[in-house]
N, CA, C and O atoms as a GROMACS GRO file, in nm:
protein
  640
    1MET      N    1   0.073  -0.116  -0.006
    1MET     CA    2  -0.001  -0.012  -0.016
    1MET      C    3   0.089   0.154   0.004
    1MET      O    4   0.132   0.199   0.110
    2ARG      N    5   0.093   0.193  -0.080
    2ARG     CA    6   0.137   0.340  -0.139
    2ARG      C    7   0.126   0.451   0.018
    2ARG      O    8   0.023   0.515   0.040
    3ASP      N    9   0.244   0.455   0.109
    3ASP     CA   10   0.190   0.608   0.128
    3ASP      C   11   0.145   0.763   0.156
    3ASP      O   12   0.218   0.847   0.208
    4ARG      N   13   0.030   0.780   0.119
    4ARG     CA   14   0.009   0.935   0.077
    4ARG      C   15   0.021   1.060   0.129
    4ARG      O   16   0.003   1.170   0.076
    5GLY      N   17   0.072   1.010   0.307
    5GLY     CA   18   0.126   1.153   0.354
    5GLY      C   19   0.226   1.204   0.289
    5GLY      O   20   0.242   1.326   0.297
    6ALA      N   21   0.352   1.094   0.180
    6ALA     CA   22   0.469   1.148   0.147
    6ALA      C   23   0.447   1.262   0.055
    6ALA      O   24   0.464   1.373   0.106
    7PRO      N   25   0.428   1.260  -0.015
    7PRO     CA   26   0.432   1.355  -0.159
    7PRO      C   27   0.397   1.512  -0.040
    7PRO      O   28   0.496   1.581  -0.016
    8HIS      N   29   0.257   1.556   0.024
    8HIS     CA   30   0.218   1.578   0.122
    8HIS      C   31   0.317   1.668   0.158
    8HIS      O   32   0.346   1.780   0.115
    9ARG      N   33   0.389   1.557   0.293
    9ARG     CA   34   0.511   1.575   0.370
    9ARG      C   35   0.630   1.661   0.301
    9ARG      O   36   0.678   1.762   0.351
   10SER      N   37   0.669   1.602   0.178
   10SER     CA   38   0.763   1.715   0.076
   10SER      C   39   0.692   1.833   0.053
   10SER      O   40   0.743   1.933   0.103
   11LYS      N   41   0.572   1.851  -0.018
   11LYS     CA   42   0.536   1.984   0.005
   11LYS      C   43   0.528   2.080   0.049
   11LYS      O   44   0.529   2.196   0.008
   12VAL      N   45   0.516   1.998   0.207
   12VAL     CA   46   0.508   2.142   0.322
   12VAL      C   47   0.624   2.186   0.357
   12VAL      O   48   0.651   2.304   0.380
   13LEU      N   49   0.730   2.054   0.367
   13LEU     CA   50   0.896   2.097   0.398
   13LEU      C   51   0.964   2.215   0.256
   13LEU      O   52   1.030   2.319   0.261
   14ALA      N   53   0.904   2.135   0.142
   14ALA     CA   54   0.918   2.204   0.001
   14ALA      C   55   0.856   2.384   0.060
   14ALA      O   56   0.918   2.488   0.037
   15VAL      N   57   0.792   2.380   0.095
   15VAL     CA   58   0.672   2.576   0.102
   15VAL      C   59   0.759   2.617   0.265
   15VAL      O   60   0.806   2.728   0.292
   16ALA      N   61   0.760   2.492   0.360
   16ALA     CA   62   0.853   2.557   0.453
   16ALA      C   63   1.007   2.656   0.445
   16ALA      O   64   1.019   2.774   0.478
   17ALA      N   65   1.093   2.580   0.401
   17ALA     CA   66   1.198   2.593   0.338
   17ALA      C   67   1.234   2.726   0.217
   17ALA      O   68   1.332   2.798   0.204
   18ALA      N   69   1.098   2.715   0.138
   18ALA     CA   70   1.100   2.880   0.052
   18ALA      C   71   1.056   2.947   0.130
   18ALA      O   72   1.102   3.061   0.124
   19GLY      N   73   0.965   2.927   0.227
   19GLY     CA   74   0.964   3.058   0.360
   19GLY      C   75   1.030   3.059   0.456
   19GLY      O   76   0.985   3.154   0.521
   20LEU      N   77   1.124   3.008   0.521
   20LEU     CA   78   1.293   3.019   0.589
   20LEU      C   79   1.393   3.070   0.470
   20LEU      O   80   1.462   3.162   0.514
   21LEU      N   81   1.415   3.050   0.376
   21LEU     CA   82   1.448   3.104   0.284
   21LEU      C   83   1.445   3.250   0.257
   21LEU      O   84   1.538   3.327   0.281
   22ALA      N   85   1.304   3.289   0.192
   22ALA     CA   86   1.293   3.421   0.174
   22ALA      C   87   1.280   3.534   0.305
   22ALA      O   88   1.290   3.657   0.304
   23LEU      N   89   1.264   3.470   0.378
   23LEU     CA   90   1.284   3.544   0.513
   23LEU      C   91   1.462   3.577   0.571
   23LEU      O   92   1.520   3.663   0.637
   24MET      N   93   1.491   3.468   0.507
   24MET     CA   94   1.622   3.505   0.541
   24MET      C   95   1.745   3.599   0.401
   24MET      O   96   1.858   3.640   0.379
   25SER      N   97   1.628   3.587   0.357
   25SER     CA   98   1.763   3.694   0.221
   25SER      C   99   1.620   3.832   0.211
   25SER      O  100   1.625   3.890   0.102
   26SER      N  101   1.507   3.884   0.302
   26SER     CA  102   1.508   3.942   0.287
   26SER      C  103   1.507   4.160   0.372
   26SER      O  104   1.472   4.278   0.364
   27GLY      N  105   1.586   4.044   0.448
   27GLY     CA  106   1.668   4.190   0.575
   27GLY      C  107   1.750   4.266   0.470
   27GLY      O  108   1.801   4.235   0.363
   28THR      N  109   1.743   4.377   0.545
   28THR     CA  110   1.881   4.491   0.503
   28THR      C  111   1.984   4.405   0.606
   28THR      O  112   1.987   4.312   0.687
   29ALA      N  113   2.078   4.522   0.530
   29ALA     CA  114   2.212   4.535   0.496
   29ALA      C  115   2.256   4.442   0.648
   29ALA      O  116   2.333   4.347   0.653
   30HIS      N  117   2.186   4.500   0.751
   30HIS     CA  118   2.256   4.540   0.914
   30HIS      C  119   2.224   4.342   0.878
   30HIS      O  120   2.331   4.290   0.911
   31ALA      N  121   2.169   4.278   0.849
   31ALA     CA  122   2.149   4.178   0.896
   31ALA      C  123   2.349   4.099   0.946
   31ALA      O  124   2.391   4.030   1.039
   32ALA      N  125   2.388   4.138   0.870
   32ALA     CA  126   2.577   4.172   0.843
   32ALA      C  127   2.603   4.190   0.918
   32ALA      O  128   2.709   4.133   0.943
   33ASP      N  129   2.536   4.301   1.063
   33ASP     CA  130   2.646   4.350   1.168
   33ASP      C  131   2.706   4.181   1.256
   33ASP      O  132   2.681   4.062   1.276
   34GLY      N  133   2.849   4.356   1.295
   34GLY     CA  134   2.858   4.194   1.441
   34GLY      C  135   2.996   4.221   1.338
   34GLY      O  136   3.014   4.322   1.270
   35LYS      N  137   3.084   4.103   1.348
   35LYS     CA  138   3.216   4.094   1.294
   35LYS      C  139   3.226   4.056   1.134
   35LYS      O  140   3.192   3.957   1.069
   36GLN      N  141   3.303   4.212   1.097
   36GLN     CA  142   3.325   4.160   0.977
   36GLN      C  143   3.476   4.204   0.842
   36GLN      O  144   3.561   4.289   0.817
   37ARG      N  145   3.458   4.158   0.826
   37ARG     CA  146   3.635   4.218   0.718
   37ARG      C  147   3.622   4.260   0.617
   37ARG      O  148   3.562   4.199   0.528
   38ALA      N  149   3.677   4.379   0.601
   38ALA     CA  150   3.711   4.424   0.473
   38ALA      C  151   3.779   4.400   0.414
   38ALA      O  152   3.874   4.356   0.478
   39THR      N  153   3.803   4.401   0.265
   39THR     CA  154   3.839   4.349   0.149
   39THR      C  155   3.842   4.426  -0.002
   39THR      O  156   3.928   4.390  -0.082
   40ASP      N  157   3.767   4.509  -0.028
   40ASP     CA  158   3.774   4.554  -0.139
   40ASP      C  159   3.821   4.722  -0.160
   40ASP      O  160   3.768   4.832  -0.144
   41PRO      N  161   3.951   4.672  -0.206
   41PRO     CA  162   4.068   4.759  -0.232
   41PRO      C  163   4.020   4.923  -0.317
   41PRO      O  164   4.066   5.037  -0.306
   42THR      N  165   3.894   4.859  -0.413
   42THR     CA  166   3.847   5.006  -0.489
   42THR      C  167   3.748   5.106  -0.431
   42THR      O  168   3.753   5.228  -0.446
   43GLY      N  169   3.616   5.000  -0.328
   43GLY     CA  170   3.534   5.116  -0.349
   43GLY      C  171   3.419   5.179  -0.347
   43GLY      O  172   3.323   5.106  -0.373
   44PRO      N  173   3.399   5.267  -0.331
   44PRO     CA  174   3.292   5.375  -0.441
   44PRO      C  175   3.371   5.437  -0.546
   44PRO      O  176   3.482   5.490  -0.544
   45SER      N  177   3.280   5.418  -0.643
   45SER     CA  178   3.301   5.490  -0.761
   45SER      C  179   3.294   5.621  -0.774
   45SER      O  180   3.189   5.658  -0.722
   46GLY      N  181   3.379   5.748  -0.837
   46GLY     CA  182   3.307   5.883  -0.870
   46GLY      C  183   3.375   5.974  -0.725
   46GLY      O  184   3.490   5.953  -0.686
   47SER      N  185   3.304   6.050  -0.676
   47SER     CA  186   3.424   6.146  -0.596
   47SER      C  187   3.282   6.127  -0.438
   47SER      O  188   3.161   6.138  -0.422
   48VAL      N  189   3.424   6.091  -0.350
   48VAL     CA  190   3.278   6.092  -0.214
   48VAL      C  191   3.373   6.160  -0.094
   48VAL      O  192   3.491   6.142  -0.062
   49SER      N  193   3.259   6.254  -0.037
   49SER     CA  194   3.317   6.252   0.066
   49SER      C  195   3.346   6.176   0.196
   49SER      O  196   3.282   6.072   0.216
   50TRP      N  197   3.431   6.216   0.282
   50TRP     CA  198   3.482   6.078   0.391
   50TRP      C  199   3.465   6.164   0.485
   50TRP      O  200   3.440   6.277   0.442
   51THR      N  201   3.470   6.152   0.625
   51THR     CA  202   3.515   6.195   0.748
   51THR      C  203   3.555   6.154   0.793
   51THR      O  204   3.496   6.053   0.833
   52CYS      N  205   3.633   6.165   0.820
   52CYS     CA  206   3.823   6.072   0.918
   52CYS      C  207   3.781   6.067   1.027
   52CYS      O  208   3.696   6.147   1.064
   53THR      N  209   3.841   5.947   1.124
   53THR     CA  210   3.932   5.953   1.238
   53THR      C  211   4.030   6.004   1.229
   53THR      O  212   4.094   6.030   1.128
   54TYR      N  213   4.062   6.034   1.380
   54TYR     CA  214   4.256   6.088   1.416
   54TYR      C  215   4.220   6.069   1.555
   54TYR      O  216   4.115   6.065   1.620
   55GLY      N  217   4.401   6.056   1.588
   55GLY     CA  218   4.461   6.023   1.698
   55GLY      C  219   4.450   5.815   1.762
   55GLY      O  220   4.462   5.750   1.865
   56SER      N  221   4.421   5.794   1.613
   56SER     CA  222   4.560   5.629   1.667
   56SER      C  223   4.655   5.685   1.596
   56SER      O  224   4.634   5.772   1.512
   57ALA      N  225   4.770   5.637   1.627
   57ALA     CA  226   4.900   5.595   1.520
   57ALA      C  227   4.876   5.508   1.503
   57ALA      O  228   4.760   5.545   1.485
   58ASN      N  229   4.867   5.355   1.478
   58ASN     CA  230   4.759   5.252   1.458
   58ASN      C  231   4.721   5.259   1.321
   58ASN      O  232   4.786   5.246   1.218
   59ALA      N  233   4.594   5.282   1.346
   59ALA     CA  234   4.472   5.281   1.186
   59ALA      C  235   4.454   5.434   1.148
   59ALA      O  236   4.524   5.514   1.212
   60GLN      N  237   4.352   5.494   1.034
   60GLN     CA  238   4.342   5.538   1.019
   60GLN      C  239   4.161   5.496   0.982
   60GLN      O  240   4.164   5.375   1.001
   61ALA      N  241   4.013   5.531   0.943
   61ALA     CA  242   3.851   5.509   0.940
   61ALA      C  243   3.872   5.603   0.868
   61ALA      O  244   3.968   5.674   0.839
   62CYS      N  245   3.684   5.585   0.823
   62CYS     CA  246   3.669   5.714   0.760
   62CYS      C  247   3.522   5.633   0.712
   62CYS      O  248   3.488   5.515   0.707
   63PHE      N  249   3.458   5.763   0.684
   63PHE     CA  250   3.306   5.693   0.700
   63PHE      C  251   3.261   5.769   0.605
   63PHE      O  252   3.284   5.886   0.633
   64ALA      N  253   3.163   5.746   0.422
   64ALA     CA  254   3.105   5.851   0.362
   64ALA      C  255   2.979   5.782   0.398
   64ALA      O  256   2.962   5.661   0.415
   65PRO      N  257   2.878   5.896   0.407
   65PRO     CA  258   2.781   5.882   0.394
   65PRO      C  259   2.673   5.880   0.308
   65PRO      O  260   2.559   5.852   0.348
   66LEU      N  261   2.712   5.921   0.140
   66LEU     CA  262   2.630   5.898   0.039
   66LEU      C  263   2.668   5.798   0.009
   66LEU      O  264   2.791   5.800   0.002
   67GLY      N  265   2.595   5.635  -0.030
   67GLY     CA  266   2.636   5.544  -0.020
   67GLY      C  267   2.675   5.444   0.116
   67GLY      O  268   2.663   5.322   0.123
   68GLU      N  269   2.712   5.515   0.195
   68GLU     CA  270   2.712   5.437   0.346
   68GLU      C  271   2.836   5.355   0.333
   68GLU      O  272   2.814   5.237   0.362
   69TRP      N  273   2.972   5.381   0.297
   69TRP     CA  274   3.118   5.275   0.243
   69TRP      C  275   3.182   5.370   0.402
   69TRP      O  276   3.168   5.488   0.431
   70PHE      N  277   3.249   5.263   0.472
   70PHE     CA  278   3.350   5.264   0.554
   70PHE      C  279   3.490   5.210   0.448
   70PHE      O  280   3.494   5.177   0.330
   71ARG      N  281   3.603   5.221   0.559
   71ARG     CA  282   3.677   5.185   0.483
   71ARG      C  283   3.836   5.238   0.568
   71ARG      O  284   3.866   5.357   0.578
   72ILE      N  285   3.898   5.159   0.607
   72ILE     CA  286   3.995   5.140   0.657
   72ILE      C  287   4.179   5.114   0.623
   72ILE      O  288   4.219   5.051   0.526
   73ARG      N  289   4.249   5.162   0.701
   73ARG     CA  290   4.398   5.162   0.697
   73ARG      C  291   4.483   5.136   0.761
   73ARG      O  292   4.502   5.221   0.848
   74ASP      N  293   4.577   5.021   0.762
   74ASP     CA  294   4.651   5.011   0.888
   74ASP      C  295   4.730   5.124   0.852
   74ASP      O  296   4.723   5.170   0.738
   75THR      N  297   4.824   5.187   0.962
   75THR     CA  298   4.906   5.286   0.956
   75THR      C  299   5.013   5.257   1.035
   75THR      O  300   5.105   5.333   1.006
   76TRP      N  301   5.047   5.165   1.139
   76TRP     CA  302   5.166   5.100   1.178
   76TRP      C  303   5.204   4.947   1.103
   76TRP      O  304   5.102   4.879   1.105
   77ALA      N  305   5.278   4.898   1.061
   77ALA     CA  306   5.354   4.735   1.064
   77ALA      C  307   5.376   4.732   1.151
   77ALA      O  308   5.458   4.808   1.202
   78ASP      N  309   5.296   4.616   1.230
   78ASP     CA  310   5.308   4.618   1.332
   78ASP      C  311   5.306   4.482   1.334
   78ASP      O  312   5.380   4.426   1.415
   79GLY      N  313   5.222   4.403   1.246
   79GLY     CA  314   5.158   4.244   1.256
   79GLY      C  315   5.051   4.275   1.294
   79GLY      O  316   4.980   4.189   1.241
   80LEU      N  317   4.961   4.364   1.372
   80LEU     CA  318   4.845   4.358   1.499
   80LEU      C  319   4.730   4.432   1.345
   80LEU      O  320   4.764   4.533   1.283
   81PRO      N  321   4.606   4.358   1.315
   81PRO     CA  322   4.514   4.391   1.244
   81PRO      C  323   4.442   4.488   1.337
   81PRO      O  324   4.438   4.477   1.460
   82VAL      N  325   4.361   4.618   1.237
   82VAL     CA  326   4.352   4.701   1.275
   82VAL      C  327   4.161   4.672   1.186
   82VAL      O  328   4.106   4.608   1.097
   83VAL      N  329   4.135   4.772   1.291
   83VAL     CA  330   3.981   4.739   1.307
   83VAL      C  331   3.876   4.872   1.291
   83VAL      O  332   3.928   4.984   1.296
   84VAL      N  333   3.801   4.867   1.282
   84VAL     CA  334   3.681   5.013   1.306
   84VAL      C  335   3.596   4.968   1.343
   84VAL      O  336   3.559   4.865   1.286
   85GLN      N  337   3.513   5.022   1.462
   85GLN     CA  338   3.438   4.954   1.534
   85GLN      C  339   3.327   5.101   1.540
   85GLN      O  340   3.367   5.213   1.572
   86TRP      N  341   3.187   5.070   1.503
   86TRP     CA  342   3.073   5.179   1.494
   86TRP      C  343   2.962   5.132   1.584
   86TRP      O  344   2.966   5.018   1.628
   87ASP      N  345   2.880   5.200   1.609
   87ASP     CA  346   2.783   5.215   1.679
   87ASP      C  347   2.691   5.319   1.592
   87ASP      O  348   2.727   5.433   1.561
   88PHE      N  349   2.548   5.250   1.552
   88PHE     CA  350   2.465   5.369   1.456
   88PHE      C  351   2.356   5.365   1.542
   88PHE      O  352   2.300   5.261   1.575
   89TYR      N  353   2.311   5.527   1.594
   89TYR     CA  354   2.191   5.510   1.679
   89TYR      C  355   2.057   5.578   1.547
   89TYR      O  356   2.074   5.631   1.437
   90ASP      N  357   1.936   5.547   1.620
   90ASP     CA  358   1.898   5.554   1.578
   90ASP      C  359   1.752   5.610   1.645
   90ASP      O  360   1.674   5.527   1.691
   91ASP      N  361   1.706   5.816   1.652
   91ASP     CA  362   1.568   5.751   1.798
   91ASP      C  363   1.448   5.698   1.689
   91ASP      O  364   1.340   5.677   1.744
   92ALA      N  365   1.451   5.679   1.571
   92ALA     CA  366   1.352   5.566   1.601
   92ALA      C  367   1.280   5.421   1.706
   92ALA      O  368   1.172   5.386   1.753
   93VAL      N  369   1.422   5.376   1.698
   93VAL     CA  370   1.430   5.271   1.810
   93VAL      C  371   1.438   5.286   1.879
   93VAL      O  372   1.369   5.210   1.947
   94SER      N  373   1.530   5.401   1.971
   94SER     CA  374   1.633   5.426   2.137
   94SER      C  375   1.677   5.561   2.114
   94SER      O  376   1.721   5.599   2.006
   95LEU      N  377   1.661   5.643   2.231
   95LEU     CA  378   1.744   5.798   2.264
   95LEU      C  379   1.878   5.711   2.315
   95LEU      O  380   1.993   5.755   2.315
   96ALA      N  381   1.843   5.602   2.351
   96ALA     CA  382   2.028   5.594   2.448
   96ALA      C  383   2.098   5.508   2.394
   96ALA      O  384   2.220   5.528   2.391
   97TYR      N  385   2.052   5.405   2.345
   97TYR     CA  386   2.114   5.253   2.308
   97TYR      C  387   2.146   5.293   2.190
   97TYR      O  388   2.078   5.378   2.134
   98PRO      N  389   2.302   5.215   2.108
   98PRO     CA  390   2.259   5.188   1.945
   98PRO      C  391   2.194   5.101   1.862
   98PRO      O  392   2.197   4.979   1.852
   99ALA      N  393   2.118   5.211   1.788
   99ALA     CA  394   2.072   5.039   1.735
   99ALA      C  395   2.080   4.932   1.674
   99ALA      O  396   2.003   4.836   1.672
  100ARG      N  397   2.244   4.964   1.586
  100ARG     CA  398   2.352   4.804   1.523
  100ARG      C  399   2.418   4.859   1.610
  100ARG      O  400   2.404   4.948   1.694
  101GLU      N  401   2.558   4.735   1.545
  101GLU     CA  402   2.702   4.786   1.576
  101GLU      C  403   2.733   4.663   1.541
  101GLU      O  404   2.666   4.562   1.518
  102GLY      N  405   2.878   4.695   1.541
  102GLY     CA  406   2.929   4.582   1.501
  102GLY      C  407   3.127   4.641   1.425
  102GLY      O  408   3.121   4.761   1.399
  103THR      N  409   3.205   4.610   1.408
  103THR     CA  410   3.334   4.635   1.377
  103THR      C  411   3.369   4.574   1.241
  103THR      O  412   3.303   4.484   1.189
  104ILE      N  413   3.448   4.616   1.202
  104ILE     CA  414   3.531   4.615   1.032
  104ILE      C  415   3.630   4.631   1.041
  104ILE      O  416   3.697   4.734   1.047
  105TRP      N  417   3.670   4.462   1.046
  105TRP     CA  418   3.861   4.466   1.052
  105TRP      C  419   3.930   4.409   0.948
  105TRP      O  420   3.891   4.309   0.888
  106ASN      N  421   4.085   4.501   0.911
  106ASN     CA  422   4.147   4.525   0.760
  106ASN      C  423   4.297   4.368   0.876
  106ASN      O  424   4.381   4.379   0.966
  107THR      N  425   4.249   4.264   0.798
  107THR     CA  426   4.371   4.180   0.850
  107THR      C  427   4.502   4.212   0.728
  107THR      O  428   4.583   4.119   0.724
  108SER      N  429   4.526   4.307   0.648
  108SER     CA  430   4.576   4.272   0.521
  108SER      C  431   4.714   4.335   0.589
  108SER      O  432   4.812   4.293   0.527
  109GLY      N  433   4.736   4.390   0.657
  109GLY     CA  434   4.861   4.479   0.728
  109GLY      C  435   4.880   4.679   0.618
  109GLY      O  436   4.821   4.731   0.523
  110GLU      N  437   4.950   4.703   0.676
  110GLU     CA  438   5.035   4.852   0.592
  110GLU      C  439   5.058   4.859   0.447
  110GLU      O  440   5.037   4.965   0.387
  111ALA      N  441   5.106   4.743   0.380
  111ALA     CA  442   5.136   4.743   0.230
  111ALA      C  443   4.998   4.763   0.192
  111ALA      O  444   4.971   4.857   0.118
  112ALA      N  445   4.885   4.668   0.245
  112ALA     CA  446   4.717   4.701   0.202
  112ALA      C  447   4.644   4.803   0.137
  112ALA      O  448   4.555   4.788   0.053
  113GLY      N  449   4.698   4.933   0.196
  113GLY     CA  450   4.660   5.052   0.168
  113GLY      C  451   4.465   5.040   0.240
  113GLY      O  452   4.430   4.949   0.317
  114TRP      N  453   4.380   5.140   0.196
  114TRP     CA  454   4.296   5.187   0.247
  114TRP      C  455   4.230   5.000   0.176
  114TRP      O  456   4.260   4.955   0.066
  115LEU      N  457   4.170   4.952   0.249
  115LEU     CA  458   4.001   4.851   0.214
  115LEU      C  459   3.900   4.883   0.253
  115LEU      O  460   3.901   4.951   0.356
  116HIS      N  461   3.712   4.838   0.167
  116HIS     CA  462   3.615   4.893   0.210
  116HIS      C  463   3.519   4.808   0.244
  116HIS      O  464   3.539   4.687   0.233
  117MET      N  465   3.427   4.847   0.280
  117MET     CA  466   3.355   4.841   0.308
  117MET      C  467   3.231   4.835   0.316
  117MET      O  468   3.199   4.837   0.435
  118ASN      N  469   3.075   4.823   0.195
  118ASN     CA  470   2.998   4.834   0.152
  118ASN      C  471   2.881   4.860   0.316
  118ASN      O  472   2.849   4.749   0.360
  119LYS      N  473   2.843   4.935   0.370
  119LYS     CA  474   2.709   4.925   0.442
  119LYS      C  475   2.578   4.962   0.400
  119LYS      O  476   2.568   4.996   0.282
  120SER      N  477   2.485   4.962   0.464
  120SER     CA  478   2.292   5.078   0.451
  120SER      C  479   2.324   5.116   0.589
  120SER      O  480   2.389   5.062   0.678
  121PHE      N  481   2.245   5.242   0.578
  121PHE     CA  482   2.178   5.266   0.673
  121PHE      C  483   2.027   5.366   0.643
  121PHE      O  484   1.984   5.418   0.540
  122PRO      N  485   1.967   5.361   0.802
  122PRO     CA  486   1.848   5.473   0.753
  122PRO      C  487   1.888   5.572   0.730
  122PRO      O  488   2.008   5.563   0.755
  123GLU      N  489   1.858   5.710   0.682
  123GLU     CA  490   1.918   5.812   0.624
  123GLU      C  491   1.901   5.925   0.730
  123GLU      O  492   1.807   5.906   0.807
  124ASP      N  493   1.953   6.006   0.744
  124ASP     CA  494   1.926   6.081   0.912
  124ASP      C  495   1.835   6.248   0.828
  124ASP      O  496   1.882   6.322   0.742
  125GLN      N  497   1.687   6.257   0.902
  125GLN     CA  498   1.580   6.265   0.870
  125GLN      C  499   1.602   6.469   0.878
  125GLN      O  500   1.493   6.511   0.839
  126PRO      N  501   1.667   6.557   0.902
  126PRO     CA  502   1.686   6.686   1.015
  126PRO      C  503   1.551   6.680   1.090
  126PRO      O  504   1.512   6.563   1.094
  127GLY      N  505   1.510   6.723   1.120
  127GLY     CA  506   1.396   6.809   1.231
  127GLY      C  507   1.264   6.678   1.279
  127GLY      O  508   1.166   6.685   1.352
  128VAL      N  509   1.326   6.561   1.193
  128VAL     CA  510   1.208   6.457   1.201
  128VAL      C  511   1.257   6.355   1.267
  128VAL      O  512   1.177   6.297   1.341
  129LEU      N  513   1.427   6.292   1.262
  129LEU     CA  514   1.506   6.141   1.304
  129LEU      C  515   1.575   6.202   1.247
  129LEU      O  516   1.573   6.249   1.134
  130ARG      N  517   1.692   6.203   1.384
  130ARG     CA  518   1.842   6.211   1.388
  130ARG      C  519   1.888   6.018   1.441
  130ARG      O  520   1.869   5.935   1.530
  131ARG      N  521   1.960   6.042   1.299
  131ARG     CA  522   2.027   5.868   1.281
  131ARG      C  523   2.147   5.922   1.267
  131ARG      O  524   2.173   5.987   1.166
  132THR      N  525   2.255   5.900   1.384
  132THR     CA  526   2.392   5.884   1.375
  132THR      C  527   2.500   5.794   1.353
  132THR      O  528   2.483   5.672   1.361
  133LEU      N  529   2.605   5.845   1.328
  133LEU     CA  530   2.691   5.703   1.281
  133LEU      C  531   2.765   5.766   1.450
  133LEU      O  532   2.741   5.876   1.502
  134HIS      N  533   2.848   5.668   1.500
  134HIS     CA  534   2.945   5.651   1.558
  134HIS      C  535   3.102   5.567   1.553
  134HIS      O  536   3.076   5.449   1.578
  135PHE      N  537   3.271   5.586   1.526
  135PHE     CA  538   3.317   5.556   1.480
  135PHE      C  539   3.454   5.561   1.543
  135PHE      O  540   3.479   5.642   1.632
  136ARG      N  541   3.539   5.477   1.499
  136ARG     CA  542   3.680   5.525   1.589
  136ARG      C  543   3.785   5.389   1.556
  136ARG      O  544   3.737   5.277   1.577
  137ALA      N  545   3.893   5.396   1.518
  137ALA     CA  546   3.973   5.277   1.454
  137ALA      C  547   4.073   5.269   1.552
  137ALA      O  548   4.131   5.345   1.630
  138CYS      N  549   4.074   5.181   1.529
  138CYS     CA  550   4.199   5.068   1.643
  138CYS      C  551   4.251   4.980   1.621
  138CYS      O  552   4.210   4.939   1.513
  139SER      N  553   4.349   4.898   1.672
  139SER     CA  554   4.384   4.763   1.666
  139SER      C  555   4.351   4.685   1.761
  139SER      O  556   4.308   4.727   1.868
  140GLY      N  557   4.373   4.520   1.724
  140GLY     CA  558   4.343   4.439   1.827
  140GLY      C  559   4.359   4.310   1.763
  140GLY      O  560   4.422   4.281   1.662
  141SER      N  561   4.303   4.252   1.826
  141SER     CA  562   4.293   4.051   1.739
  141SER      C  563   4.203   4.010   1.708
  141SER      O  564   4.097   3.997   1.769
  142TYR      N  565   4.230   3.987   1.614
  142TYR     CA  566   4.051   3.944   1.472
  142TYR      C  567   4.038   3.806   1.520
  142TYR      O  568   3.918   3.779   1.528
  143PRO      N  569   4.105   3.716   1.551
  143PRO     CA  570   4.020   3.557   1.590
  143PRO      C  571   3.955   3.609   1.732
  143PRO      O  572   3.839   3.576   1.757
  144SER      N  573   4.005   3.664   1.795
  144SER     CA  574   3.905   3.657   1.930
  144SER      C  575   3.877   3.782   1.943
  144SER      O  576   3.878   3.843   2.051
  145ASN      N  577   3.835   3.859   1.764
  145ASN     CA  578   3.719   4.004   1.801
  145ASN      C  579   3.754   4.064   1.930
  145ASN      O  580   3.652   4.086   1.996
  146VAL      N  581   3.897   4.108   2.006
  146VAL     CA  582   3.898   4.223   2.129
  146VAL      C  583   3.993   4.321   2.050
  146VAL      O  584   4.100   4.314   1.988
  147ILE      N  585   3.904   4.412   2.082
  147ILE     CA  586   4.023   4.554   2.038
  147ILE      C  587   4.050   4.607   2.159
  147ILE      O  588   4.026   4.615   2.279
  148SER      N  589   4.111   4.638   2.068
  148SER     CA  590   4.293   4.698   2.223
  148SER      C  591   4.275   4.844   2.221
  148SER      O  592   4.338   4.897   2.129
  149PRO      N  593   4.183   4.956   2.323
  149PRO     CA  594   4.118   5.052   2.342
  149PRO      C  595   4.197   5.170   2.382
  149PRO      O  596   4.170   5.290   2.376
  150GLU      N  597   4.369   5.063   2.450
  150GLU     CA  598   4.436   5.196   2.466
  150GLU      C  599   4.497   5.256   2.277
  150GLU      O  600   4.494   5.379   2.272
  151THR      N  601   4.529   5.212   2.184
  151THR     CA  602   4.516   5.169   2.078
  151THR      C  603   4.428   5.356   1.981
  151THR      O  604   4.467   5.452   1.914
  152CYS      N  605   4.259   5.286   2.060
  152CYS     CA  606   4.197   5.377   1.954
  152CYS      C  607   4.190   5.504   1.964
  152CYS      O  608   4.204   5.571   2.067
  153SER      N  609   4.158   5.559   1.804
  153SER     CA  610   4.109   5.719   1.878
  153SER      C  611   4.037   5.749   1.931
  153SER      O  612   3.980   5.680   2.016
  154GLU      N  613   4.002   5.893   1.897
  154GLU     CA  614   3.902   5.942   1.950
  154GLU      C  615   3.760   5.916   1.851
  154GLU      O  616   3.752   5.930   1.729
  155TRP      N  617   3.668   5.880   1.934
  155TRP     CA  618   3.499   5.889   1.852
  155TRP      C  619   3.483   5.977   1.743
  155TRP      O  620   3.534   6.088   1.763
  156THR      N  621   3.431   5.962   1.638
  156THR     CA  622   3.405   6.012   1.525
  156THR      C  623   3.300   6.033   1.509
  156THR      O  624   3.263   5.915   1.506
  157VAL      N  625   3.176   6.111   1.490
  157VAL     CA  626   3.077   6.133   1.457
  157VAL      C  627   2.973   6.165   1.369
  157VAL      O  628   3.005   6.280   1.337
  158VAL      N  629   2.900   6.147   1.327
  158VAL     CA  630   2.844   6.184   1.159
  158VAL      C  631   2.740   6.146   1.111
  158VAL      O  632   2.716   6.025   1.107
  159ARG      N  633   2.642   6.247   1.058
  159ARG     CA  634   2.527   6.220   1.089
  159ARG      C  635   2.425   6.095   0.907
  159ARG      O  636   2.473   6.118   0.796
  160THR      N  637   2.320   6.003   0.914
  160THR     CA  638   2.360   5.964   0.800
  160THR      C  639   2.294   6.014   0.690
  160THR      O  640   2.328   5.979   0.576
   0.00000   0.00000   0.00000
């Protein structure tokens, strides 16, 4: 006797898998927040206005609000990777805590120059919603995702 439940179970599993895939792929770029590695040596095309960190002898990081690009470079050949640590504040989500946060590592050393990472953040709406990005450049340990605070630049703040 043939099991009539098997084809039905297969269809149910296929629909469930398709739904899960749709949920996973429909998220915004912030689904990739957390620990990431910058590997793009080219970055954005055209003329871009960068806001950059200052105060770290180990690294420099910049952010371009138009297109939401980060770039980071190692400025000291000491063998330690460098990192952009960032927090995104969105008044629509919380007035006191970051809505999103993450790190972008450059593990390629000083000779690699600038490496880039593209992100996506909601746009600032002056007078309506305040959305700001706070970031700094540091060095640390990539495998353990530990930042050495004594190597960090001052926090830089820019509106998205």
